[in-house]
py3Dmol code that shows the C-alpha trace and the ligand (Angstrom):
import py3Dmol

protein = """\
ATOM      1  CA  MET A   1     -20.304  32.932 -52.365  1.00  0.00           C
ATOM      2  CA  ASP A   2     -16.657  33.667 -51.669  1.00  0.00           C
ATOM      3  CA  VAL A   3     -15.245  31.029 -49.286  1.00  0.00           C
ATOM      4  CA  LYS A   4     -12.202  32.051 -47.383  1.00  0.00           C
ATOM      5  CA  THR A   5     -12.192  30.136 -43.953  1.00  0.00           C
ATOM      6  CA  ILE A   6     -13.273  26.474 -43.656  1.00  0.00           C
ATOM      7  CA  MET A   7     -13.886  24.717 -40.253  1.00  0.00           C
ATOM      8  CA  VAL A   8     -13.406  21.132 -40.420  1.00  0.00           C
ATOM      9  CA  VAL A   9     -15.317  19.225 -37.794  1.00  0.00           C
ATOM     10  CA  GLY A  10     -13.340  15.977 -36.517  1.00  0.00           C
ATOM     11  CA  ALA A  11      -9.708  15.452 -36.748  1.00  0.00           C
ATOM     12  CA  GLY A  12      -9.549  11.891 -37.553  1.00  0.00           C
ATOM     13  CA  GLN A  13      -8.028  10.429 -40.540  1.00  0.00           C
ATOM     14  CA  MET A  14     -10.528  11.959 -43.083  1.00  0.00           C
ATOM     15  CA  GLY A  15     -10.925  15.300 -41.363  1.00  0.00           C
ATOM     16  CA  SER A  16      -7.288  15.776 -40.896  1.00  0.00           C
ATOM     17  CA  GLY A  17      -6.806  14.855 -44.522  1.00  0.00           C
ATOM     18  CA  ILE A  18      -9.391  17.417 -45.792  1.00  0.00           C
ATOM     19  CA  ALA A  19      -7.934  20.070 -43.537  1.00  0.00           C
ATOM     20  CA  GLN A  20      -4.602  19.388 -45.064  1.00  0.00           C
ATOM     21  CA  VAL A  21      -5.796  19.717 -48.656  1.00  0.00           C
ATOM     22  CA  CYS A  22      -7.652  22.901 -47.789  1.00  0.00           C
ATOM     23  CA  ALA A  23      -4.718  24.516 -46.053  1.00  0.00           C
ATOM     24  CA  VAL A  24      -2.380  23.723 -48.829  1.00  0.00           C
ATOM     25  CA  ALA A  25      -4.942  25.280 -51.314  1.00  0.00           C
ATOM     26  CA  GLY A  26      -4.730  28.735 -49.353  1.00  0.00           C
ATOM     27  CA  TYR A  27      -7.904  28.605 -47.320  1.00  0.00           C
ATOM     28  CA  GLU A  28      -7.692  29.794 -43.676  1.00  0.00           C
ATOM     29  CA  VAL A  29      -8.475  26.363 -41.854  1.00  0.00           C
ATOM     30  CA  LEU A  30      -9.926  25.637 -38.240  1.00  0.00           C
ATOM     31  CA  LEU A  31      -9.694  21.968 -37.341  1.00  0.00           C
ATOM     32  CA  TYR A  32     -12.080  21.311 -34.653  1.00  0.00           C
ATOM     33  CA  ASP A  33     -12.098  18.113 -32.641  1.00  0.00           C
ATOM     34  CA  ILE A  34     -13.892  17.599 -29.125  1.00  0.00           C
ATOM     35  CA  SER A  35     -10.651  15.774 -28.062  1.00  0.00           C
ATOM     36  CA  SER A  36      -7.354  17.556 -28.044  1.00  0.00           C
ATOM     37  CA  ALA A  37      -5.367  14.269 -28.147  1.00  0.00           C
ATOM     38  CA  GLN A  38      -7.264  13.463 -31.556  1.00  0.00           C
ATOM     39  CA  LEU A  39      -6.238  17.235 -32.738  1.00  0.00           C
ATOM     40  CA  ASP A  40      -2.702  16.137 -31.637  1.00  0.00           C
ATOM     41  CA  LYS A  41      -2.797  12.977 -33.652  1.00  0.00           C
ATOM     42  CA  GLY A  42      -4.354  14.761 -36.579  1.00  0.00           C
ATOM     43  CA  THR A  43      -2.224  17.751 -36.821  1.00  0.00           C
ATOM     44  CA  ALA A  44       1.048  15.693 -36.058  1.00  0.00           C
ATOM     45  CA  ASN A  45      -0.084  13.556 -39.340  1.00  0.00           C
ATOM     46  CA  ILE A  46      -0.477  16.402 -41.438  1.00  0.00           C
ATOM     47  CA  GLN A  47       2.935  17.923 -40.449  1.00  0.00           C
ATOM     48  CA  LYS A  48       4.373  14.335 -41.334  1.00  0.00           C
ATOM     49  CA  LEU A  49       2.844  14.171 -44.844  1.00  0.00           C
ATOM     50  CA  LEU A  50       3.840  17.648 -45.849  1.00  0.00           C
ATOM     51  CA  ALA A  51       7.156  17.049 -44.525  1.00  0.00           C
ATOM     52  CA  ARG A  52       7.346  14.122 -46.562  1.00  0.00           C
ATOM     53  CA  GLN A  53       6.265  16.081 -49.884  1.00  0.00           C
ATOM     54  CA  VAL A  54       9.265  18.569 -49.239  1.00  0.00           C
ATOM     55  CA  GLU A  55      11.640  15.639 -48.751  1.00  0.00           C
ATOM     56  CA  LYS A  56      10.448  14.108 -52.116  1.00  0.00           C
ATOM     57  CA  GLY A  57      10.779  17.850 -53.693  1.00  0.00           C
ATOM     58  CA  LYS A  58       7.069  18.023 -54.365  1.00  0.00           C
ATOM     59  CA  MET A  59       6.553  21.000 -52.238  1.00  0.00           C
ATOM     60  CA  ALA A  60       8.805  23.951 -51.171  1.00  0.00           C
ATOM     61  CA  ALA A  61       9.376  24.216 -47.645  1.00  0.00           C
ATOM     62  CA  GLU A  62       8.141  27.711 -47.449  1.00  0.00           C
ATOM     63  CA  ASP A  63       4.759  26.490 -48.998  1.00  0.00           C
ATOM     64  CA  LYS A  64       4.622  23.824 -46.185  1.00  0.00           C
ATOM     65  CA  ASP A  65       5.135  26.361 -43.668  1.00  0.00           C
ATOM     66  CA  ALA A  66       2.644  28.864 -45.101  1.00  0.00           C
ATOM     67  CA  ALA A  67       0.170  25.873 -45.236  1.00  0.00           C
ATOM     68  CA  LEU A  68       0.641  24.939 -41.788  1.00  0.00           C
ATOM     69  CA  SER A  69       0.350  28.658 -40.464  1.00  0.00           C
ATOM     70  CA  ARG A  70      -2.949  28.856 -42.134  1.00  0.00           C
ATOM     71  CA  LEU A  71      -4.142  25.772 -39.902  1.00  0.00           C
ATOM     72  CA  VAL A  72      -5.614  26.548 -36.596  1.00  0.00           C
ATOM     73  CA  ARG A  73      -6.420  24.127 -33.920  1.00  0.00           C
ATOM     74  CA  SER A  74      -9.931  24.429 -32.059  1.00  0.00           C
ATOM     75  CA  THR A  75     -11.688  22.568 -29.379  1.00  0.00           C
ATOM     76  CA  ASP A  76     -14.502  25.394 -29.174  1.00  0.00           C
ATOM     77  CA  LEU A  77     -17.321  24.654 -31.787  1.00  0.00           C
ATOM     78  CA  HIS A  78     -18.439  28.340 -31.379  1.00  0.00           C
ATOM     79  CA  ASP A  79     -15.537  29.036 -33.823  1.00  0.00           C
ATOM     80  CA  ALA A  80     -17.888  27.941 -36.339  1.00  0.00           C
ATOM     81  CA  GLU A  81     -19.078  31.528 -36.265  1.00  0.00           C
ATOM     82  CA  LYS A  82     -15.795  32.470 -38.269  1.00  0.00           C
ATOM     83  CA  ALA A  83     -16.353  29.915 -40.986  1.00  0.00           C
ATOM     84  CA  ASP A  84     -17.566  30.346 -44.556  1.00  0.00           C
ATOM     85  CA  LEU A  85     -17.927  26.590 -44.833  1.00  0.00           C
ATOM     86  CA  VAL A  86     -18.112  24.098 -42.349  1.00  0.00           C
ATOM     87  CA  LEU A  87     -17.067  20.602 -43.438  1.00  0.00           C
ATOM     88  CA  GLU A  88     -17.991  17.672 -40.940  1.00  0.00           C
ATOM     89  CA  ALA A  89     -16.211  14.560 -40.820  1.00  0.00           C
ATOM     90  CA  VAL A  90     -17.259  12.885 -37.496  1.00  0.00           C
ATOM     91  CA  VAL A  91     -18.429   9.316 -36.885  1.00  0.00           C
ATOM     92  CA  GLU A  92     -21.142   7.599 -39.236  1.00  0.00           C
ATOM     93  CA  ASN A  93     -23.961   8.104 -36.850  1.00  0.00           C
ATOM     94  CA  MET A  94     -26.999   9.727 -37.827  1.00  0.00           C
ATOM     95  CA  ASP A  95     -27.844  10.908 -34.194  1.00  0.00           C
ATOM     96  CA  VAL A  96     -24.527  12.174 -33.904  1.00  0.00           C
ATOM     97  CA  LYS A  97     -24.455  14.168 -37.183  1.00  0.00           C
ATOM     98  CA  THR A  98     -27.999  15.414 -36.756  1.00  0.00           C
ATOM     99  CA  LYS A  99     -27.248  16.868 -33.120  1.00  0.00           C
ATOM    100  CA  LEU A 100     -24.118  18.418 -34.584  1.00  0.00           C
ATOM    101  CA  PHE A 101     -25.836  19.989 -37.361  1.00  0.00           C
ATOM    102  CA  ALA A 102     -28.622  21.343 -35.180  1.00  0.00           C
ATOM    103  CA  GLU A 103     -25.867  22.879 -33.144  1.00  0.00           C
ATOM    104  CA  LEU A 104     -23.651  24.280 -36.165  1.00  0.00           C
ATOM    105  CA  ASP A 105     -26.992  25.719 -37.252  1.00  0.00           C
ATOM    106  CA  GLU A 106     -27.533  27.758 -34.333  1.00  0.00           C
ATOM    107  CA  ILE A 107     -23.611  28.991 -34.182  1.00  0.00           C
ATOM    108  CA  ALA A 108     -22.654  29.560 -37.925  1.00  0.00           C
ATOM    109  CA  ARG A 109     -23.574  32.930 -39.716  1.00  0.00           C
ATOM    110  CA  PRO A 110     -26.676  32.416 -41.826  1.00  0.00           C
ATOM    111  CA  GLU A 111     -24.916  32.330 -45.167  1.00  0.00           C
ATOM    112  CA  THR A 112     -22.434  29.782 -43.931  1.00  0.00           C
ATOM    113  CA  ILE A 113     -22.706  26.345 -45.941  1.00  0.00           C
ATOM    114  CA  LEU A 114     -22.768  23.451 -43.809  1.00  0.00           C
ATOM    115  CA  ALA A 115     -21.248  20.274 -45.578  1.00  0.00           C
ATOM    116  CA  SER A 116     -21.130  16.555 -44.444  1.00  0.00           C
ATOM    117  CA  ASN A 117     -18.331  14.148 -45.693  1.00  0.00           C
ATOM    118  CA  THR A 118     -20.956  11.252 -45.007  1.00  0.00           C
ATOM    119  CA  SER A 119     -20.161   8.196 -47.228  1.00  0.00           C
ATOM    120  CA  SER A 120     -23.768   6.905 -47.141  1.00  0.00           C
ATOM    121  CA  LEU A 121     -26.027   8.637 -44.888  1.00  0.00           C
ATOM    122  CA  PRO A 122     -28.873  10.640 -46.271  1.00  0.00           C
ATOM    123  CA  ILE A 123     -28.015  14.504 -46.746  1.00  0.00           C
ATOM    124  CA  THR A 124     -31.551  15.296 -46.892  1.00  0.00           C
ATOM    125  CA  GLU A 125     -32.287  13.953 -43.246  1.00  0.00           C
ATOM    126  CA  ILE A 126     -29.175  16.026 -41.885  1.00  0.00           C
ATOM    127  CA  ALA A 127     -30.354  18.948 -43.495  1.00  0.00           C
ATOM    128  CA  ALA A 128     -33.804  18.406 -41.975  1.00  0.00           C
ATOM    129  CA  ALA A 129     -32.089  18.978 -38.485  1.00  0.00           C
ATOM    130  CA  THR A 130     -31.258  22.583 -39.401  1.00  0.00           C
ATOM    131  CA  LYS A 131     -33.124  25.784 -40.365  1.00  0.00           C
ATOM    132  CA  ARG A 132     -30.999  26.146 -43.462  1.00  0.00           C
ATOM    133  CA  PRO A 133     -31.651  22.864 -45.456  1.00  0.00           C
ATOM    134  CA  GLU A 134     -30.896  24.710 -48.735  1.00  0.00           C
ATOM    135  CA  LYS A 135     -27.531  25.349 -47.489  1.00  0.00           C
ATOM    136  CA  VAL A 136     -26.638  21.656 -46.642  1.00  0.00           C
ATOM    137  CA  ILE A 137     -24.735  19.673 -48.973  1.00  0.00           C
ATOM    138  CA  GLY A 138     -22.839  16.373 -49.093  1.00  0.00           C
ATOM    139  CA  MET A 139     -19.134  16.607 -49.867  1.00  0.00           C
ATOM    140  CA  HIS A 140     -17.609  13.113 -49.826  1.00  0.00           C
ATOM    141  CA  PHE A 141     -13.934  12.794 -50.056  1.00  0.00           C
ATOM    142  CA  MET A 142     -12.078   9.408 -50.686  1.00  0.00           C
ATOM    143  CA  ASN A 143      -9.467   7.851 -48.287  1.00  0.00           C
ATOM    144  CA  PRO A 144      -6.586   8.789 -48.383  1.00  0.00           C
ATOM    145  CA  VAL A 145      -7.844  12.423 -49.040  1.00  0.00           C
ATOM    146  CA  PRO A 146      -4.514  13.934 -50.116  1.00  0.00           C
ATOM    147  CA  VAL A 147      -4.063  11.377 -52.963  1.00  0.00           C
ATOM    148  CA  MET A 148      -7.603  10.809 -54.282  1.00  0.00           C
ATOM    149  CA  LYS A 149      -8.820  12.920 -57.000  1.00  0.00           C
ATOM    150  CA  LEU A 150     -12.553  12.366 -56.641  1.00  0.00           C
ATOM    151  CA  VAL A 151     -14.979  14.320 -54.388  1.00  0.00           C
ATOM    152  CA  GLU A 152     -18.709  13.036 -54.656  1.00  0.00           C
ATOM    153  CA  ILE A 153     -20.938  16.326 -54.216  1.00  0.00           C
ATOM    154  CA  ILE A 154     -24.467  15.136 -53.028  1.00  0.00           C
ATOM    155  CA  ARG A 155     -27.411  17.435 -53.555  1.00  0.00           C
ATOM    156  CA  GLY A 156     -29.988  16.970 -50.489  1.00  0.00           C
ATOM    157  CA  LEU A 157     -33.636  17.396 -51.822  1.00  0.00           C
ATOM    158  CA  ALA A 158     -33.367  21.122 -50.768  1.00  0.00           C
ATOM    159  CA  THR A 159     -29.840  22.085 -51.697  1.00  0.00           C
ATOM    160  CA  ALA A 160     -29.819  25.146 -53.550  1.00  0.00           C
ATOM    161  CA  ASP A 161     -28.123  25.626 -56.860  1.00  0.00           C
ATOM    162  CA  ASP A 162     -25.676  28.426 -55.845  1.00  0.00           C
ATOM    163  CA  VAL A 163     -24.484  26.321 -52.820  1.00  0.00           C
ATOM    164  CA  TYR A 164     -23.991  23.462 -55.357  1.00  0.00           C
ATOM    165  CA  GLU A 165     -22.171  25.762 -57.535  1.00  0.00           C
ATOM    166  CA  THR A 166     -19.819  27.100 -54.563  1.00  0.00           C
ATOM    167  CA  ILE A 167     -19.090  23.572 -53.512  1.00  0.00           C
ATOM    168  CA  GLU A 168     -18.169  22.605 -56.902  1.00  0.00           C
ATOM    169  CA  ALA A 169     -15.651  25.773 -57.314  1.00  0.00           C
ATOM    170  CA  VAL A 170     -14.142  24.945 -53.756  1.00  0.00           C
ATOM    171  CA  THR A 171     -13.696  21.450 -54.706  1.00  0.00           C
ATOM    172  CA  ARG A 172     -11.820  22.468 -58.069  1.00  0.00           C
ATOM    173  CA  THR A 173      -9.528  24.923 -55.959  1.00  0.00           C
ATOM    174  CA  LEU A 174      -8.520  21.945 -53.872  1.00  0.00           C
ATOM    175  CA  GLY A 175      -7.099  20.261 -56.998  1.00  0.00           C
ATOM    176  CA  LYS A 176      -9.997  17.728 -56.920  1.00  0.00           C
ATOM    177  CA  VAL A 177     -12.779  16.954 -59.586  1.00  0.00           C
ATOM    178  CA  PRO A 178     -16.416  17.304 -58.354  1.00  0.00           C
ATOM    179  CA  VAL A 179     -19.005  14.672 -59.580  1.00  0.00           C
ATOM    180  CA  GLU A 180     -22.586  15.566 -59.139  1.00  0.00           C
ATOM    181  CA  VAL A 181     -24.748  12.962 -57.436  1.00  0.00           C
ATOM    182  CA  ASN A 182     -28.358  12.847 -55.834  1.00  0.00           C
ATOM    183  CA  ASP A 183     -29.225  11.789 -52.438  1.00  0.00           C
ATOM    184  CA  PHE A 184     -29.919   7.922 -52.714  1.00  0.00           C
ATOM    185  CA  PRO A 185     -28.234   5.194 -50.232  1.00  0.00           C
ATOM    186  CA  GLY A 186     -24.787   5.028 -50.895  1.00  0.00           C
ATOM    187  CA  PHE A 187     -24.874   7.617 -53.287  1.00  0.00           C
ATOM    188  CA  ILE A 188     -22.736   6.267 -56.380  1.00  0.00           C
ATOM    189  CA  SER A 189     -19.394   5.462 -54.962  1.00  0.00           C
ATOM    190  CA  ASN A 190     -20.354   3.101 -52.369  1.00  0.00           C
ATOM    191  CA  ARG A 191     -23.385   1.836 -53.919  1.00  0.00           C
ATOM    192  CA  VAL A 192     -21.088   0.336 -56.602  1.00  0.00           C
ATOM    193  CA  LEU A 193     -17.868  -0.206 -54.480  1.00  0.00           C
ATOM    194  CA  MET A 194     -19.444  -1.824 -51.415  1.00  0.00           C
ATOM    195  CA  PRO A 195     -21.375  -4.635 -53.113  1.00  0.00           C
ATOM    196  CA  MET A 196     -18.309  -5.578 -54.937  1.00  0.00           C
ATOM    197  CA  ILE A 197     -16.443  -6.021 -51.698  1.00  0.00           C
ATOM    198  CA  ASN A 198     -19.278  -7.762 -50.140  1.00  0.00           C
ATOM    199  CA  GLU A 199     -19.376 -10.185 -52.929  1.00  0.00           C
ATOM    200  CA  ALA A 200     -15.442 -10.712 -52.637  1.00  0.00           C
ATOM    201  CA  ILE A 201     -16.124 -11.575 -48.902  1.00  0.00           C
ATOM    202  CA  TYR A 202     -19.031 -13.979 -50.131  1.00  0.00           C
ATOM    203  CA  ALA A 203     -16.388 -15.663 -52.449  1.00  0.00           C
ATOM    204  CA  LEU A 204     -14.140 -16.201 -49.528  1.00  0.00           C
ATOM    205  CA  TYR A 205     -17.032 -17.524 -47.274  1.00  0.00           C
ATOM    206  CA  GLU A 206     -18.153 -19.871 -49.782  1.00  0.00           C
ATOM    207  CA  GLY A 207     -14.517 -21.244 -50.301  1.00  0.00           C
ATOM    208  CA  VAL A 208     -14.317 -19.962 -53.871  1.00  0.00           C
ATOM    209  CA  ALA A 209     -10.656 -18.879 -53.642  1.00  0.00           C
ATOM    210  CA  THR A 210      -8.347 -17.892 -50.951  1.00  0.00           C
ATOM    211  CA  LYS A 211      -8.079 -14.132 -50.033  1.00  0.00           C
ATOM    212  CA  GLU A 212      -4.882 -13.571 -51.750  1.00  0.00           C
ATOM    213  CA  ALA A 213      -6.329 -15.178 -55.119  1.00  0.00           C
ATOM    214  CA  ILE A 214      -9.443 -13.097 -54.808  1.00  0.00           C
ATOM    215  CA  ASP A 215      -7.323  -9.873 -54.475  1.00  0.00           C
ATOM    216  CA  GLU A 216      -4.925 -11.104 -57.098  1.00  0.00           C
ATOM    217  CA  VAL A 217      -7.822 -11.450 -59.589  1.00  0.00           C
ATOM    218  CA  MET A 218      -9.149  -7.981 -59.001  1.00  0.00           C
ATOM    219  CA  LYS A 219      -5.530  -6.322 -59.057  1.00  0.00           C
ATOM    220  CA  LEU A 220      -4.154  -8.041 -61.923  1.00  0.00           C
ATOM    221  CA  GLY A 221      -7.092  -8.913 -63.888  1.00  0.00           C
ATOM    222  CA  MET A 222      -9.008  -5.274 -63.435  1.00  0.00           C
ATOM    223  CA  ASN A 223      -5.889  -3.107 -62.514  1.00  0.00           C
ATOM    224  CA  HIS A 224      -7.616  -2.090 -59.392  1.00  0.00           C
ATOM    225  CA  PRO A 225      -4.781  -0.534 -56.963  1.00  0.00           C
ATOM    226  CA  MET A 226      -5.881  -2.934 -54.282  1.00  0.00           C
ATOM    227  CA  GLY A 227      -7.514  -6.227 -54.078  1.00  0.00           C
ATOM    228  CA  PRO A 228     -11.321  -5.865 -52.724  1.00  0.00           C
ATOM    229  CA  LEU A 229     -10.308  -7.658 -49.424  1.00  0.00           C
ATOM    230  CA  THR A 230      -7.271  -5.446 -48.871  1.00  0.00           C
ATOM    231  CA  LEU A 231      -9.293  -2.285 -49.549  1.00  0.00           C
ATOM    232  CA  ALA A 232     -11.963  -3.494 -47.083  1.00  0.00           C
ATOM    233  CA  ASP A 233      -9.067  -3.790 -44.393  1.00  0.00           C
ATOM    234  CA  PHE A 234      -8.139  -0.252 -45.736  1.00  0.00           C
ATOM    235  CA  ILE A 235     -11.540   1.075 -45.159  1.00  0.00           C
ATOM    236  CA  GLY A 236     -12.265  -0.602 -41.917  1.00  0.00           C
ATOM    237  CA  LEU A 237     -14.828  -3.755 -41.725  1.00  0.00           C
ATOM    238  CA  ASP A 238     -16.865  -1.771 -39.383  1.00  0.00           C
ATOM    239  CA  THR A 239     -17.473   0.927 -42.038  1.00  0.00           C
ATOM    240  CA  CYS A 240     -17.899  -1.640 -44.884  1.00  0.00           C
ATOM    241  CA  LEU A 241     -20.590  -3.317 -42.702  1.00  0.00           C
ATOM    242  CA  TYR A 242     -22.136   0.078 -41.872  1.00  0.00           C
ATOM    243  CA  ILE A 243     -22.326   1.087 -45.353  1.00  0.00           C
ATOM    244  CA  MET A 244     -23.854  -2.411 -46.415  1.00  0.00           C
ATOM    245  CA  GLU A 245     -26.525  -2.234 -43.633  1.00  0.00           C
ATOM    246  CA  THR A 246     -27.418   1.254 -44.889  1.00  0.00           C
ATOM    247  CA  LEU A 247     -27.896  -0.170 -48.524  1.00  0.00           C
ATOM    248  CA  HIS A 248     -29.813  -2.940 -47.413  1.00  0.00           C
ATOM    249  CA  GLU A 249     -32.283  -0.865 -45.200  1.00  0.00           C
ATOM    250  CA  GLY A 250     -32.326   1.759 -47.730  1.00  0.00           C
ATOM    251  CA  PHE A 251     -33.187   0.009 -50.784  1.00  0.00           C
ATOM    252  CA  GLY A 252     -34.917  -3.093 -48.925  1.00  0.00           C
ATOM    253  CA  ASP A 253     -33.446  -5.519 -51.267  1.00  0.00           C
ATOM    254  CA  ASP A 254     -31.427  -8.545 -50.282  1.00  0.00           C
ATOM    255  CA  LYS A 255     -29.111  -8.153 -53.108  1.00  0.00           C
ATOM    256  CA  TYR A 256     -27.257  -5.887 -50.426  1.00  0.00           C
ATOM    257  CA  ARG A 257     -27.261  -8.175 -47.512  1.00  0.00           C
ATOM    258  CA  PRO A 258     -24.047  -8.288 -45.637  1.00  0.00           C
ATOM    259  CA  CYS A 259     -22.135 -11.370 -45.783  1.00  0.00           C
ATOM    260  CA  PRO A 260     -22.162 -13.274 -42.394  1.00  0.00           C
ATOM    261  CA  LEU A 261     -18.296 -13.498 -42.547  1.00  0.00           C
ATOM    262  CA  LEU A 262     -18.021  -9.773 -42.633  1.00  0.00           C
ATOM    263  CA  ARG A 263     -20.570  -9.590 -39.436  1.00  0.00           C
ATOM    264  CA  LYS A 264     -18.537 -12.340 -37.730  1.00  0.00           C
ATOM    265  CA  TYR A 265     -15.130 -10.315 -38.199  1.00  0.00           C
ATOM    266  CA  VAL A 266     -16.611  -7.007 -36.917  1.00  0.00           C
ATOM    267  CA  LYS A 267     -18.250  -9.013 -33.892  1.00  0.00           C
ATOM    268  CA  ALA A 268     -14.637 -10.329 -33.465  1.00  0.00           C
ATOM    269  CA  GLY A 269     -13.065  -6.788 -33.503  1.00  0.00           C
ATOM    270  CA  TRP A 270     -11.133  -7.496 -36.561  1.00  0.00           C
ATOM    271  CA  LEU A 271     -11.814  -4.149 -38.160  1.00  0.00           C
ATOM    272  CA  GLY A 272      -8.759  -4.186 -40.602  1.00  0.00           C
ATOM    273  CA  ARG A 273      -5.638  -2.061 -40.562  1.00  0.00           C
ATOM    274  CA  LYS A 274      -6.688  -0.025 -37.634  1.00  0.00           C
ATOM    275  CA  THR A 275      -7.025  -2.982 -35.235  1.00  0.00           C
ATOM    276  CA  GLY A 276      -4.066  -4.746 -36.668  1.00  0.00           C
ATOM    277  CA  ARG A 277      -6.279  -7.454 -38.212  1.00  0.00           C
ATOM    278  CA  GLY A 278      -9.017  -7.833 -40.522  1.00  0.00           C
ATOM    279  CA  PHE A 279      -8.665 -10.214 -43.705  1.00  0.00           C
ATOM    280  CA  TYR A 280      -4.923  -9.768 -43.357  1.00  0.00           C
ATOM    281  CA  THR A 281      -2.840  -9.137 -40.255  1.00  0.00           C
ATOM    282  CA  TYR A 282      -0.786  -5.855 -39.999  1.00  0.00           C
ATOM    283  CA  GLU A 283       2.203  -5.024 -37.993  1.00  0.00           C
TER     284      GLU A 283
END
"""
ligand_1 = """\
54
CAA
N -2.171 9.492 -46.752
C -1.642 10.426 -47.598
N -0.751 10.177 -48.768
C -0.766 8.664 -48.922
C -1.116 7.799 -48.151
C -2.030 8.006 -47.122
N -2.407 7.152 -46.230
N -0.869 6.573 -48.643
C -0.037 6.740 -49.809
N -0.051 7.997 -50.034
C 0.401 8.737 -51.193
C 2.307 8.417 -50.987
O 2.901 9.405 -50.113
C 2.417 8.602 -52.573
O 2.633 9.797 -52.769
P 3.565 10.629 -53.861
O 3.023 10.146 -55.111
O 3.529 12.102 -53.579
O 5.096 10.170 -53.481
C 1.492 8.003 -53.346
O 0.234 8.259 -52.297
C 1.409 6.626 -53.715
O 1.742 5.759 -52.671
P 2.650 4.482 -52.361
O 3.694 4.715 -53.648
O 3.254 4.455 -51.205
O 1.562 3.509 -52.855
P 0.574 2.904 -54.075
O 1.065 3.503 -55.374
O 0.344 1.693 -53.494
O -0.691 3.903 -53.563
C -2.852 4.279 -52.659
C -1.341 3.810 -52.337
C -3.134 5.375 -53.201
C -3.516 4.018 -51.075
C -3.394 2.991 -53.610
O -3.053 1.845 -53.030
C -4.861 3.347 -53.773
O -5.306 4.006 -54.630
N -5.814 2.441 -53.457
C -7.039 2.449 -53.238
C -7.696 3.491 -52.540
C -9.162 3.720 -52.747
O -9.674 3.004 -53.293
N -9.688 4.524 -52.003
C -10.974 4.816 -51.881
C -11.680 4.013 -50.613
S -13.289 4.274 -50.542
C -13.692 5.551 -49.709
O -12.566 6.014 -49.324
C -14.894 6.069 -49.661
C -15.742 5.440 -48.571
O -16.913 6.051 -48.316
C -15.477 4.299 -48.069
"""
view = py3Dmol.view(width=600, height=400)
view.addModel(protein, "pdb")
view.setStyle({"model": 0}, {"cartoon": {"style": "trace"}})
view.addModel(ligand_1, "xyz")
view.setStyle({"model": 1}, {"stick": {}})
view.zoomTo()
view.show()
């Protein structure tokens, strides 16, 4: 299938990053959010990041302007009827996602592919909320989207081969590398990453080392760009807890039990960078 127009649903950090890379790659992009304040924030961020690319000489000014001209804001979900691909990046909540997918299923043309950027929720269950489960797929981008090369593509139980192939091709046109994964809790990225972060939090909880020491070991010893506690703050501690709970519930295995210290921080509202405090404090 030929994808020309992409609707991105949700203009938060992930959604605006996805809209940016799609517009830069030459797609017509509709960036939808229920809140026009969120759209303002999302589009301002895209403009800022593209302007910085121009300043650094990594992008021509006319390419930035062309990309921005391909990006149209929307607060009307009915715009989904114009899209060949709808890419959802809203809050990680199954009820919200299934309601949204059922609505998109009514609005979008029958051939339109509905993709979710969920980081751990089952694609098969999201697909079951629609009458086109064969056209529903996971397209999991990493944060920060403009920088990270990976897109984890998740096949739901019913996802059709041609839909997978289309999404794989779209991913390549975005300058990203697609990796095929089947639909199991946490897919691969978070099944491997989150238990490592959780273990780092346990090590802190048990007083094995300071937070700085734990991060230093993983940065200098394993060449990770960020230590696990810094990365947890970057991702958001609420997101980390949610993903650990999804793994714990999905596999029923106590090896995925979230660390009590992680729960405590989330209860305190210390969610990481976005709230100014997590394992570290931020200006
Ligand atoms: N948005 C857009 N671009 C950003 C950015 C952001 N938030 N942060 C940094 N960048 C860009 C910079 O502009 C710079 O671009 P140029 O090379 O074009 O100049 C480049 O990234 C490098 O930035 P810096 O030199 O300022 O900083 P750095 O070298 O320390 O890199 C980092 C920053 C890319 C975030 C790096 O620390 C890193 O890779 N961290 C790990 C990120 C990671 O693991 N992400 C996955 C999280 S898990 C996830 O997303 C999945 C999930 O489901 C939870």
